[in-house]
VOBA-1610 file (N, C-alpha, C; in pm, whole numbers, padded with zeros to 5 digits, always signed):
BEGIN
Met+03928+10765+02837Met+03794+10711+02863Met+03760+10607+02757Pro+03718+10486+02794Pro+03686+10385+02696Pro+03578+10431+02601Leu+03593+10391+02476Leu+03490+10424+02378Leu+03360+10356+02415Gly+03253+10425+02392Gly+03123+10366+02424Gly+03061+10427+02548Gln+03147+10486+02634Gln+03092+10556+02749Gln+03047+10695+02705Asp+02983+10765+02795Asp+02935+10899+02760Asp+03054+10985+02719Gly+03052+11030+02595Gly+03162+11110+02543Gly+03114+11248+02508Pro+03190+11315+02424Pro+03153+11451+02383Pro+03014+11456+02324Ser+02947+11569+02341Ser+02809+11582+02298Ser+02792+11576+02147Trp+02904+11594+02073Trp+02891+11593+01928Trp+02883+11453+01871Lys+02891+11351+01955Lys+02868+11214+01908Lys+02719+11183+01916Lys+02663+11129+01807Lys+02523+11093+01803Lys+02509+10942+01819Arg+02412+10902+01899Arg+02391+10760+01922Arg+02304+10700+01812Thr+02336+10580+01772Thr+02253+10504+01679Thr+02278+10356+01702Glu+02174+10278+01691Glu+02191+10133+01704Glu+02206+10067+01567Asp+02167+10138+01462Asp+02180+10083+01327Asp+02207+10196+01229Ile+02332+10213+01192Ile+02371+10322+01102Ile+02305+10309+00965Arg+02267+10186+00929Arg+02207+10165+00797Arg+02063+10216+00789Arg+02007+10255+00902Arg+01877+10323+00897Arg+01892+10466+00846Ile+02013+10518+00858Ile+02040+10657+00818Ile+02110+10663+00682Tyr+02196+10564+00656Tyr+02275+10564+00532Tyr+02260+10431+00458Asp+02252+10439+00327Asp+02262+10321+00242Asp+02408+10298+00210Phe+02461+10183+00250Phe+02600+10152+00219Phe+02609+10103+00075Arg+02699+10164-00004Arg+02713+10130-00145Arg+02823+10026-00169Glu+02945+10061-00132Glu+03056+09969-00155Glu+03173+10002-00064Val+03257+09903-00042Val+03375+09919+00043Val+03483+09990-00037Leu+03537+10097+00024Leu+03645+10171-00041Leu+03782+10134+00014Gly+03786+10080+00135Gly+03913+10043+00194Gly+03894+09975+00327Thr+03992+09894+00367Thr+03987+09825+00496Thr+04121+09839+00567Gly+04115+09843+00700Gly+04236+09850+00781Gly+04224+09755+00898Ala+04320+09761+00989Ala+04319+09670+01102Ala+04197+09692+01191Phe+04156+09818+01208Phe+04048+09850+01300Phe+03927+09910+01231Ser+03937+09936+01102Ser+03829+10013+01039Ser+03804+09970+00895Glu+03691+10016+00845Glu+03653+09995+00707Glu+03592+10126+00656Val+03632+10168+00537Val+03577+10289+00478Val+03480+10250+00367Val+03358+10302+00376Val+03257+10266+00277Val+03199+10392+00212Leu+03160+10376+00087Leu+03086+10480+00017Leu+02940+10462+00054Ala+02875+10568+00097Ala+02736+10557+00144Ala+02655+10678+00098Glu+02523+10661+00100Glu+02431+10769+00063Glu+02337+10795+00178Glu+02331+10920+00220Glu+02238+10958+00326Glu+02095+10947+00272Lys+02010+10874+00340Lys+01877+10843+00287Lys+01790+10966+00270Thr+01799+11061+00362Thr+01709+11176+00356Thr+01750+11281+00253Thr+01880+11290+00226Thr+01929+11395+00136Thr+01988+11342+00005Gln+02011+11210-00002Gln+02078+11147-00117Gln+02223+11196-00134Lys+02279+11252-00029Lys+02417+11299-00034Lys+02513+11182-00019Leu+02615+11175-00108Leu+02716+11071-00099Leu+02825+11112-00001Val+02864+11019+00085Val+02968+11045+00184Val+03060+10923+00192Ala+03172+10941+00259Ala+03260+10829+00293Ala+03248+10807+00443Ile+03216+10685+00484Ile+03200+10656+00627Ile+03313+10566+00673Lys+03386+10613+00774Lys+03490+10532+00834Lys+03428+10458+00952Cys+03413+10328+00939Cys+03349+10244+01041Cys+03459+10181+01127Ile+03461+10215+01254Ile+03569+10175+01344Ile+03515+10081+01451Ala+03566+09961+01455Ala+03522+09862+01554Ala+03585+09895+01688Lys+03502+09915+01789Lys+03553+09950+01922Lys+03635+09837+01984Lys+03592+09714+01960Lys+03660+09600+02021Lys+03806+09594+01978Ala+03829+09623+01850Ala+03966+09617+01798Ala+04051+09732+01850Leu+03986+09837+01901Leu+04059+09955+01947Leu+04087+09955+02097Glu+04047+09848+02166Glu+04065+09845+02310Glu+04212+09867+02346Gly+04235+09965+02432Gly+04371+09999+02470Gly+04435+10101+02378Lys+04370+10131+02265Lys+04423+10228+02168Lys+04323+10341+02143Glu+04234+10361+02238Glu+04128+10461+02220Glu+04182+10602+02198Thr+04297+10631+02258Thr+04353+10766+02248Thr+04376+10806+02104Ser+04419+10712+02022Ser+04452+10740+01883Ser+04331+10793+01806Ile+04219+10721+01812Ile+04102+10762+01735Ile+04037+10884+01797Glu+04037+10894+01931Glu+03980+11012+01995Glu+04059+11137+01956Asn+04191+11122+01941Asn+04274+11234+01898Asn+04239+11275+01756Glu+04222+11176+01666Glu+04187+11206+01527Glu+04051+11277+01521Ile+03955+11229+01599Ile+03823+11291+01599Ile+03830+11434+01651Ala+03908+11455+01758Ala+03920+11588+01816Ala+03979+11686+01715Val+04077+11639+01638Val+04139+11725+01537Val+04038+11755+01426Leu+03975+11652+01373Leu+03881+11670+01263Leu+03762+11758+01302His+03717+11743+01426His+03602+11820+01472His+03635+11968+01486Lys+03764+11998+01500Lys+03807+12135+01527Lys+03831+12214+01398Ile+03855+12145+01286Ile+03902+12215+01166Ile+03794+12226+01059Lys+03801+12335+00984Lys+03712+12357+00870Lys+03786+12445+00771His+03826+12386+00659His+03906+12458+00559His+03875+12398+00421Pro+03869+12481+00318Pro+03832+12431+00184Pro+03929+12329+00127Asn+04051+12322+00180Asn+04149+12226+00129Asn+04177+12112+00227Ile+04082+12090+00320Ile+04095+11980+00416Ile+03966+11899+00415Val+03979+11767+00402Val+03861+11680+00402Val+03785+11698+00532Ala+03656+11726+00521Ala+03575+11762+00638Ala+03513+11640+00705Leu+03503+11648+00836Leu+03426+11553+00915Leu+03286+11611+00930Asp+03187+11548+00867Asp+03050+11601+00869Asp+02974+11564+00994Asp+02997+11444+01044Asp+02918+11396+01158Asp+02987+11276+01222Ile+02947+11244+01343Ile+02998+11127+01414Ile+02881+11052+01478Tyr+02873+10924+01451Tyr+02772+10839+01513Tyr+02843+10731+01594Glu+02776+10688+01699Glu+02832+10585+01785Glu+02725+10483+01819Ser+02761+10357+01800Ser+02673+10248+01842Ser+02744+10172+01954Gly+02683+10065+01999Gly+02747+09988+02105Gly+02877+09925+02061Ser+02891+09899+01933Ser+03009+09827+01885Ser+03101+09909+01795His+03050+10020+01740His+03129+10094+01641His+03123+10246+01660Leu+03225+10312+01608Leu+03221+10455+01583Leu+03211+10473+01432Tyr+03134+10573+01388Tyr+03118+10600+01246Tyr+03155+10746+01219Leu+03262+10768+01147Leu+03302+10903+01109Leu+03246+10931+00970Ile+03155+11027+00961Ile+03092+11062+00834Ile+03178+11170+00769Met+03251+11132+00665Met+03349+11219+00603Met+03300+11274+00469Gln+03345+11393+00438Gln+03322+11451+00306Gln+03378+11357+00199Leu+03300+11334+00094Leu+03345+11247-00013Leu+03434+11326-00109Val+03555+11280-00125Val+03650+11344-00217Val+03662+11253-00338Ser+03607+11296-00451Ser+03583+11204-00562Ser+03667+11229-00687Gly+03764+11318-00679Gly+03835+11356-00800Gly+03960+11277-00832Gly+04000+11186-00748Gly+04117+11104-00776Gly+04238+11147-00695Glu+04338+11061-00697Glu+04459+11085-00621Glu+04556+11175-00698Leu+04640+11244-00624Leu+04731+11342-00681Leu+04816+11283-00793Phe+04881+11171-00766Phe+04969+11112-00867Phe+04890+11066-00990Asp+04772+11009-00966Asp+04687+10967-01080Asp+04663+11083-01175Arg+04624+11196-01119Arg+04585+11309-01203Arg+04703+11370-01277Ile+04819+11371-01213Ile+04939+11423-01281Ile+04976+11332-01398Val+04971+11201-01374Val+05004+11106-01480Val+04905+11117-01596Glu+04776+11139-01563Glu+04672+11146-01666Glu+04680+11275-01748Lys+04738+11379-01689Lys+04746+11507-01761Lys+04834+11494-01885Gly+04805+11572-01988Gly+04893+11576-02104Gly+04989+11692-02095Phe+04962+11783-02003Phe+05043+11904-01990Phe+05056+11935-01842Tyr+05180+11954-01796Tyr+05204+11977-01653Tyr+05331+12060-01640Thr+05324+12166-01562Thr+05434+12260-01553Thr+05471+12291-01408Glu+05581+12363-01393Glu+05618+12415-01261Glu+05507+12499-01203Arg+05442+12577-01288Arg+05334+12664-01241Arg+05221+12581-01181Asp+05192+12465-01242Asp+05090+12375-01187Asp+05134+12324-01049Ala+05261+12284-01040Ala+05313+12235-00912Ala+05309+12345-00806Ser+05343+12467-00846Ser+05339+12580-00754Ser+05198+12603-00701Ala+05098+12593-00790Ala+04959+12613-00748Ala+04915+12505-00650Leu+04961+12382-00671Leu+04928+12272-00579Leu+04990+12297-00442Ile+05118+12333-00442Ile+05187+12356-00316Ile+05128+12474-00241Arg+05085+12577-00313Arg+05023+12693-00247Arg+04899+12651-00169Gln+04816+12564-00228Gln+04697+12517-00158Gln+04733+12437-00034Ile+04836+12353-00045Ile+04881+12275+00070Ile+04932+12367+00180Leu+05011+12467+00141Leu+05063+12563+00239Leu+04950+12640+00307Asp+04849+12681+00230Asp+04734+12752+00288Asp+04667+12666+00395Ala+04646+12537+00362Ala+04577+12447+00455Ala+04662+12419+00578Val+04791+12396+00559Val+04878+12364+00672Val+04900+12488+00760Lys+04908+12606+00699Lys+04917+12729+00779Lys+04792+12741+00867Tyr+04676+12710+00811Tyr+04552+12712+00888Tyr+04562+12615+01007Leu+04611+12494+00981Leu+04626+12396+01089Leu+04720+12450+01197His+04833+12504+01153His+04931+12554+01250His+04875+12671+01330Asp+04796+12756+01266Asp+04732+12867+01338Asp+04633+12815+01442Met+04579+12696+01415Met+04485+12632+01508Met+04558+12550+01614Gly+04691+12548+01607Gly+04768+12471+01703Gly+04774+12322+01672Ile+04757+12286+01544Ile+04755+12146+01503Ile+04874+12116+01414Val+04944+12007+01443Val+05053+11959+01359Val+05006+11829+01294His+05013+11822+01161His+04963+11704+01090His+05051+11582+01115Arg+05181+11596+01100Arg+05283+11495+01128Arg+05290+11381+01027Asp+05207+11380+00925Asp+05217+11272+00826Asp+05178+11321+00687Leu+05226+11439+00649Leu+05198+11492+00517Leu+05278+11415+00412Lys+05210+11373+00307Lys+05273+11300+00197Lys+05176+11299+00080Pro+05224+11270-00041Pro+05136+11274-00158Pro+05014+11184-00146Glu+05028+11071-00078Glu+04916+10978-00065Glu+04798+11038+00011Asn+04824+11141+00089Asn+04718+11206+00166Asn+04662+11329+00097Leu+04694+11346-00032Leu+04647+11461-00109Leu+04555+11413-00221Leu+04432+11460-00219Leu+04331+11415-00315Leu+04271+11534-00389Tyr+04232+11510-00513Tyr+04156+11612-00586Tyr+04012+11608-00539Tyr+03950+11725-00534Tyr+03816+11735-00476Tyr+03710+11667-00562Ser+03709+11694-00693Ser+03603+11638-00777Ser+03652+11616-00918Leu+03569+11554-00998Leu+03605+11523-01136Leu+03619+11647-01221Asp+03541+11750-01193Asp+03539+11868-01279Asp+03609+11989-01218Glu+03682+11969-01110Glu+03753+12079-01045Glu+03894+12030-01015Asp+03972+12012-01123Asp+04098+11939-01108Asp+04209+12021-01044Ser+04183+12143-01003Ser+04288+12223-00942Ser+04280+12227-00790Lys+04173+12174-00733Lys+04154+12183-00588Lys+04205+12056-00519Ile+04298+12074-00428Ile+04359+11963-00356Ile+04308+11962-00213Met+04284+11842-00161Met+04234+11824-00025Met+04333+11740+00055Ile+04359+11782+00179Ile+04443+11705+00270Ile+04355+11610+00349Ser+04396+11484+00359Ser+04320+11385+00434Ser+04410+11313+00534Asp+04351+11226+00612Asp+04419+11137+00706Asp+04487+11213+00820Phe+04415+11229+00929Phe+04467+11301+01046Phe+04492+11206+01163Gly+04520+11079+01132Gly+04541+10980+01236Gly+04660+11005+01326Leu+04760+11075+01273Leu+04880+11105+01353Leu+04889+11251+01395Ser+04785+11328+01365Ser+04789+11470+01398Ser+04791+11493+01549Lys+04841+11608+01586Lys+04856+11639+01728Lys+04813+11783+01753Ile+04729+11802+01853Ile+04693+11936+01898Ile+04794+11978+02003Glu+04862+12089+01976Glu+04963+12137+02071Glu+04895+12188+02198Gly+04946+12145+02311Gly+04893+12192+02438Gly+04989+12290+02503Cys+04943+12357+02604Cys+05026+12454+02674Cys+05146+12382+02736Gly+05264+12417+02690Gly+05385+12360+02747Gly+05415+12219+02702Ser+05332+12160+02614Ser+05355+12023+02571Ser+05470+12018+02471Val+05542+11908+02473Val+05654+11889+02383Val+05630+11762+02302Met+05640+11773+02170Met+05624+11656+02085Met+05760+11592+02062Ser+05768+11461+02087Ser+05893+11391+02064Ser+05870+11249+02012Thr+05744+11207+02001Thr+05714+11072+01953Thr+05757+11058+01808Ala+05833+10954+01779Ala+05875+10928+01641Ala+05758+10872+01564Cys+05701+10951+01475Cys+05590+10904+01394Cys+05594+10974+01260Gly+05524+10916+01163Gly+05527+10968+01027Gly+05558+10855+00932Thr+05586+10887+00808Thr+05615+10787+00706Thr+05761+10801+00663Pro+05838+10693+00665Pro+05979+10701+00624Pro+05991+10768+00488Gly+06086+10857+00474Gly+06106+10929+00349Gly+06047+11067+00351Tyr+05951+11092+00442Tyr+05885+11223+00450Tyr+05907+11291+00585Val+05962+11218+00681Val+05978+11274+00816Val+06101+11363+00823Ala+06095+11465+00906Ala+06203+11561+00922Ala+06318+11500+01003Pro+06439+11554+00986Pro+06555+11500+01058Pro+06538+11498+01209Glu+06476+11603+01264Glu+06464+11610+01410Glu+06373+11500+01465Val+06279+11450+01382Val+06194+11339+01426Val+06276+11212+01435Leu+06355+11185+01330Leu+06440+11066+01331Leu+06545+11072+01441Ala+06591+11195+01473Ala+06690+11212+01578Ala+06628+11201+01717Gln+06495+11183+01721Gln+06420+11171+01846Gln+06441+11292+01936Lys+06445+11409+01870Lys+06454+11534+01943Lys+06314+11595+01953Pro+06291+11681+02049Pro+06162+11753+02051Pro+06144+11829+01921Tyr+06022+11829+01869Tyr+06000+11894+01741Tyr+05872+11976+01744Ser+05848+12048+01635Ser+05738+12145+01631Ser+05668+12139+01496Lys+05592+12244+01466Lys+05520+12254+01340Lys+05613+12249+01219Ala+05741+12277+01242Ala+05838+12277+01133Ala+05848+12142+01063Val+05806+12034+01130Val+05812+11902+01065Val+05719+11896+00944Asp+05606+11966+00952Asp+05513+11969+00839Asp+05573+12045+00721Cys+05647+12151+00750Cys+05709+12230+00644Cys+05815+12149+00571Trp+05889+12070+00645Trp+05986+11979+00582Trp+05913+11885+00486Ser+05804+11826+00530Ser+05728+11732+00447Ser+05676+11800+00320Ile+05635+11925+00331Ile+05589+11998+00213Ile+05704+12017+00115Gly+05824+12039+00167Gly+05942+12049+00081Gly+05966+11920+00006Val+05951+11806+00074Val+05967+11676+00010Val+05862+11658-00100Ile+05738+11696-00070Ile+05630+11684-00169Ile+05659+11773-00290Ala+05705+11896-00267Ala+05737+11986-00377Ala+05847+11927-00465Tyr+05945+11866-00401Tyr+06054+11801-00476Tyr+05998+11694-00569Ile+05911+11608-00514Ile+05853+11499-00593Ile+05768+11554-00708Leu+05693+11659-00681Leu+05605+11715-00784Leu+05682+11772-00902Leu+05810+11802-00882Leu+05890+11862-00989Leu+05980+11762-01063Cys+05993+11641-01009Cys+06078+11543-01078Cys+06018+11403-01085Gly+05925+11372-00994Gly+05859+11241-01000Gly+05922+11134-00912Tyr+06029+11169-00840Tyr+06090+11072-00749Tyr+06124+11144-00619Pro+06134+11070-00507Pro+06160+11134-00377Pro+06306+11174-00361Pro+06334+11270-00275Pro+06471+11320-00257Pro+06565+11224-00184Phe+06509+11131-00108Phe+06592+11036-00033Phe+06559+10894-00075Tyr+06661+10812-00092Tyr+06633+10675-00132Tyr+06745+10583-00085Asp+06704+10466-00045Asp+06796+10356-00019Asp+06713+10235+00017Glu+06758+10118-00026Glu+06687+09995+00008Glu+06699+09964+00156Asn+06799+10020+00220Asn+06823+09995+00361Asn+06769+10113+00443Asp+06678+10084+00535Asp+06616+10191+00614Asp+06719+10273+00691Ala+06819+10207+00749Ala+06919+10279+00827Ala+06992+10381+00740Lys+07026+10342+00617Lys+07095+10433+00526Lys+07001+10544+00479Leu+06875+10508+00459Leu+06775+10609+00423Leu+06766+10716+00531Phe+06758+10670+00657Phe+06747+10763+00769Phe+06873+10849+00783Glu+06989+10790+00753Glu+07113+10867+00758Glu+07110+10983+00659Gln+07058+10956+00540Gln+07046+11062+00439Gln+06957+11175+00489Ile+06844+11136+00548Ile+06750+11238+00597Ile+06812+11316+00712Leu+06878+11247+00803Leu+06941+11314+00917Leu+07044+11417+00872Arg+07112+11388+00760Arg+07211+11482+00706Arg+07148+11581+00608Ala+07017+11565+00581Ala+06950+11646+00479Ala+07027+11637+00348Glu+07060+11515+00310Glu+07147+11488+00196Glu+07063+11451+00074Tyr+07048+11546-00017Tyr+06973+11521-00140Tyr+07034+11604-00252Glu+06996+11573-00376Glu+07053+11642-00492Glu+06944+11678-00591Phe+06976+11774-00676Phe+06891+11807-00789Phe+06956+11744-00914Asp+06923+11616-00935Asp+06992+11535-01035Asp+06968+11586-01178Ser+07074+11577-01257Ser+07064+11603-01400Ser+07031+11470-01468Pro+06946+11467-01571Pro+06888+11581-01643Pro+06750+11623-01590Tyr+06703+11558-01482Tyr+06565+11575-01438Tyr+06538+11715-01381Trp+06644+11781-01335Trp+06626+11914-01277Trp+06685+12023-01366Asp+06735+11986-01482Asp+06800+12084-01569Asp+06705+12194-01615Asp+06578+12160-01635Asp+06480+12256-01685Asp+06393+12315-01574Ile+06430+12288-01449Ile+06356+12342-01335Ile+06423+12471-01289Ser+06344+12570-01257Ser+06397+12703-01224Ser+06479+12703-01095Asp+06574+12796-01089Asp+06652+12815-00965Asp+06560+12858-00851Ser+06452+12928-00885Ser+06358+12973-00782Ser+06291+12853-00714Ala+06254+12752-00793Ala+06192+12631-00736Ala+06290+12559-00645Lys+06415+12550-00688Lys+06518+12483-00607Lys+06543+12561-00478Asp+06543+12692-00486Asp+06562+12775-00367Asp+06446+12757-00269Phe+06327+12748-00323Phe+06208+12726-00240Phe+06220+12594-00163Ile+06259+12489-00232Ile+06273+12358-00169Ile+06383+12360-00063Lys+06496+12424-00094Lys+06607+12430+00001Lys+06564+12496+00132His+06481+12599+00124His+06436+12668+00245His+06340+12582+00328Leu+06263+12496+00263Leu+06172+12408+00337Leu+06244+12284+00389Met+06344+12238+00314Met+06418+12119+00357Met+06550+12158+00421Glu+06543+12260+00504Glu+06657+12305+00583Glu+06671+12212+00704Lys+06790+12159+00724Lys+06814+12064+00832Lys+06780+12121+00969Asp+06820+12246+00992Asp+06795+12312+01120Asp+06651+12366+01120Pro+06562+12310+01202Pro+06422+12354+01201Pro+06404+12502+01236Ser+06498+12560+01310Ser+06487+12702+01346Ser+06513+12791+01226Lys+06580+12739+01124Lys+06610+12815+01002Lys+06514+12779+00887Arg+06434+12678+00908Arg+06342+12631+00804Arg+06228+12730+00784Phe+06184+12746+00659Phe+06069+12831+00630Phe+05947+12785+00708Thr+05871+12880+00759Thr+05737+12851+00809Thr+05643+12852+00688Cys+05519+12813+00708Cys+05422+12818+00599Cys+05403+12961+00550Glu+05399+13054+00643Glu+05380+13194+00606Glu+05495+13244+00521Gln+05617+13210+00559Gln+05733+13250+00480Gln+05732+13185+00342Ala+05695+13057+00338Ala+05691+12985+00212Ala+05587+13045+00116Leu+05475+13088+00173Leu+05370+13149+00090Leu+05415+13282+00029Gln+05515+13343+00088Gln+05565+13471+00037Gln+05681+13455-00060His+05729+13332-00079His+05842+13308-00169His+05799+13337-00313Pro+05888+13392-00396Pro+05853+13426-00535Pro+05799+13308-00616Trp+05842+13185-00583Trp+05795+13069-00659Trp+05647+13043-00632Ile+05598+13090-00518Ile+05457+13074-00483Ile+05381+13204-00508Ala+05431+13315-00456Ala+05359+13442-00461Ala+05394+13526-00583Gly+05508+13497-00646Gly+05552+13576-00760Gly+05527+13507-00892Asp+05614+13534-00988Asp+05594+13483-01124Asp+05717+13407-01172Thr+05784+13337-01079Thr+05909+13269-01116Thr+05890+13124-01157Ala+05773+13065-01131Ala+05746+12926-01172Ala+05734+12921-01324Leu+05807+12831-01386Leu+05812+12824-01531Leu+05690+12755-01590Asp+05663+12785-01717Asp+05549+12727-01789Asp+05591+12613-01882Lys+05716+12572-01877Lys+05763+12464-01963Lys+05695+12333-01927Asn+05652+12257-02026Asn+05584+12130-02003Asn+05684+12024-01956Ile+05670+11977-01832Ile+05759+11875-01776Ile+05684+11743-01754His+05567+11732-01817His+05480+11618-01790His+05546+11484-01820Gln+05610+11471-01935Gln+05663+11340-01974Gln+05764+11288-01874Ser+05860+11372-01837Ser+05963+11329-01744Ser+05905+11298-01606Val+05821+11388-01554Val+05766+11371-01420Val+05674+11249-01413Ser+05587+11233-01513Ser+05493+11121-01509Ser+05565+10987-01524Glu+05670+10983-01604Glu+05747+10859-01618Glu+05812+10819-01486Gln+05868+10917-01416Gln+05932+10888-01288Gln+05830+10852-01179Ile+05714+10917-01180Ile+05609+10881-01084Ile+05569+10736-01102Gln+05548+10695-01225Gln+05506+10557-01252Gln+05616+10458-01216Lys+05740+10499-01231Lys+05852+10410-01198Lys+05871+10398-01047Asn+05862+10509-00976Asn+05897+10513-00835Asn+05781+10497-00739Phe+05659+10520-00788Phe+05541+10508-00702Phe+05441+10417-00771Ala+05470+10287-00768Ala+05383+10191-00834Ala+05242+10204-00780Lys+05145+10171-00863Lys+05003+10190-00829Lys+04968+10133-00692Ser+05017+10013-00664Ser+04981+09949-00537Ser+05043+10020-00417Lys+05137+10110-00442Lys+05208+10173-00332Lys+05152+10308-00292Trp+05063+10363-00373Trp+05016+10497-00333Trp+04866+10499-00303Lys+04804+10384-00288Lys+04664+10380-00248Lys+04648+10438-00108Gln+04535+10502-00082Gln+04516+10566+00047Gln+04373+10556+00095Ala+04345+10623+00206Ala+04224+10598+00283Ala+04096+10593+00202Phe+04070+10692+00122Phe+03940+10698+00057Phe+03942+10638-00083Asn+04046+10558-00114Asn+04053+10485-00240Asn+03984+10564-00350Ala+04038+10680-00379Ala+03970+10776-00466Ala+03942+10720-00605Thr+04026+10629-00652Thr+04003+10572-00785Thr+03870+10499-00789Ala+03839+10425-00682Ala+03710+10354-00676Ala+03595+10453-00671Val+03613+10564-00602Val+03509+10665-00595Val+03486+10728-00732Val+03597+10758-00802Val+03585+10816-00935Val+03507+10722-01026Arg+03539+10595-01019Arg+03469+10496-01101Arg+03319+10498-01071His+03288+10504-00941His+03148+10504-00901His+03077+10631-00947Met+03144+10746-00931Met+03083+10873-00970Met+03058+10878-01121Arg+03150+10822-01197Arg+03132+10823-01342Arg+03015+10734-01383Lys+02996+10625-01310Lys+02881+10538-01338Lys+02751+10613-01311Leu+02750+10690-01201Leu+02629+10767-01171Leu+02601+10869-01280Gln+02707+10932-01330Gln+02689+11033-01434Gln+02642+10970-01564Leu+02690+10849-01591Leu+02653+10782-01715Leu+02524+10702-01703Gly+02475+10689-01579Gly+02351+10617-01556Gly+02364+10467-01569Thr+02487+10415-01550Thr+02508+10271-01562Thr+02491+10205-01427Ser+02490+10074-01428Ser+02469+09998-01304Ser+02592+10006-01216Gln+02571+09981-01088Gln+02680+09987-00991Gln+02736+09849-00966Asp+02864+09847-00931Asp+02923+09724-00880Asp+02883+09710-00734Gly+02867+09589-00689Gly+02840+09566-00548Gly+02969+09556-00472Pro+02962+09559-00339Pro+03082+09552-00257Pro+03166+09429-00287Gly+03100+09318-00318Gly+03173+09196-00343Gly+03255+09199-00470Gln+03234+09297-00556Gln+03305+09304-00681Gln+03428+09393-00673Met+03454+09447-00557Met+03572+09532-00540Met+03673+09464-00451Thr+03799+09489-00478Thr+03904+09440-00392Thr+03942+09551-00296Pro+03912+09537-00168Pro+03944+09644-00074Pro+04094+09668-00069Thr+04132+09793-00052Thr+04272+09827-00035Thr+04289+09894+00100Ser+04410+09890+00151Ser+04436+09947+00282Ser+04399+10094+00287Pro+04326+10139+00389Pro+04282+10277+00395Pro+04390+10374+00439Cys+04501+10328+00484Cys+04611+10419+00513Cys+04740+10339+00518His+04850+10407+00542His+04978+10343+00521His+05042+10303+00653Ser+05070+10174+00667Ser+05115+10122+00794Ser+05265+10121+00807Asp+05338+10176+00708Asp+05482+10185+00726Asp+05517+10316+00793Arg+05423+10369+00870Arg+05450+10487+00951Arg+05540+10450+01066Leu+05618+10547+01109Leu+05692+10529+01233Leu+05592+10541+01346Gly+05624+10475+01458Gly+05539+10489+01576Gly+05418+10399+01573Phe+05418+10298+01486Phe+05305+10205+01482Phe+05292+10134+01616Gly+05168+10127+01664Gly+05144+10057+01789Gly+05145+10150+01910Ser+05193+10272+01892Ser+05189+10367+02003Ser+05053+10432+02009Ser+05032+10509+02112Ser+04902+10577+02125Ser+04883+10678+02015Asn+04993+10714+01946Asn+04983+10810+01838Asn+04980+10741+01703Gly+04971+10608+01701Gly+04979+10535+01576Gly+04851+10539+01498Ser+04855+10473+01381Ser+04738+10468+01295Ser+04661+10340+01321Asp+04550+10324+01251Asp+04470+10203+01269Asp+04493+10108+01154Cys+04613+10109+01098Cys+04642+10024+00983Cys+04724+09904+01022Glu+04714+09801+00940Glu+04797+09685+00959Glu+04936+09714+00904Arg+05038+09652+00963Arg+05173+09668+00912Arg+05183+09595+00779Ser+05245+09661+00683Ser+05252+09606+00548Ser+05384+09644+00485Pro+05438+09559+00397Pro+05566+09591+00335Pro+05556+09693+00223Val+05434+09730+00180Val+05421+09820+00066Val+05438+09964+00107Asn+05451+10048+00004Asn+05461+10193+00021Asn+05584+10237+00097Arg+05695+10166+00077Arg+05820+10217+00130Arg+05855+10344+00055Ser+05909+10440+00122Ser+05936+10568+00058Ser+06078+10573+00002His+06128+10460-00047His+06261+10462-00108His+06253+10530-00245Arg+06348+10611-00274Arg+06361+10664-00408Arg+06462+10578-00482Phe+06428+10532-00599Phe+06521+10459-00683Phe+06587+10558-00778Pro+06719+10556-00786Pro+06787+10656-00870Pro+06735+10652-01012Pro+06713+10767-01072Pro+06667+10771-01210Pro+06767+10704-01302Asp+06716+10642-01409Asp+06806+10583-01507Asp+06875+10693-01587
//
């Protein structure tokens, strides 16, 4: 159904969203949308508003309607919430929970102390949230570090999952086979264009766990075809010296999530019961220097920016706390609100981002 016609009752009509919200500054821009920091006039609550131009979405309505349907269905402490939806003649406005604590990689680099136990706690939260999604019949299909944000400045242990543009609600008898996701994080069965299931998310969590323990991704090559060959073979290593001080339990955990055969791969429930998550096998040795150096080398700042440009939000929140003046929208350089090097761009399951050469998921071998 074309956007703008009578839709679900949870959409509220408005002819001027600025009567309800004061727009503060642009946090990100994409091919079809713009994300802005805004304040609700009646409550003074800060939110992130995804403003989606209907005209630019003509013929691609299924994509955003799918994202809205997923967001409207879920409510979990580790998932960015959709608070409200407004619709005007020209735009859709998704009123999103403001996640102001910064991006995952930023916070790890900024820490002076970081251990396996910290990584285990992060992965546990991700597993809890993804298990919730799977129990709801939802497959995220694009889990990656760029979609993981800290909730606030003073609660640095809480991680939030964002960006549900490629998520899929499983239907009765439906089979997922569309190749989508971000190169470097997608499961072998997706690249093989075979029917796949919730297990693709578990593979992605394994990739994220790998990165959190060494600072570089498990698969790398400048050539996409060779990169995909590595993933199809589930070909990765625990390189020395970067993994020398990492526990065998952590490596075992990753192996079970990055199992080539999806039928043998850990589910979220199984992963949550692994000793590295549920037990006491995660080590307390400080691995911050090695991990942060590799993160900065392999994930350059311009490559891990994401939808809610959390760094800009942090800057704004700190100004509010300090009582200093705000920058206007014209003083910020908008960054892409999501990553367009996803597979499946342009399909009905694609994102609303422009294609861009940045954020390739190549791992460069450690020096």
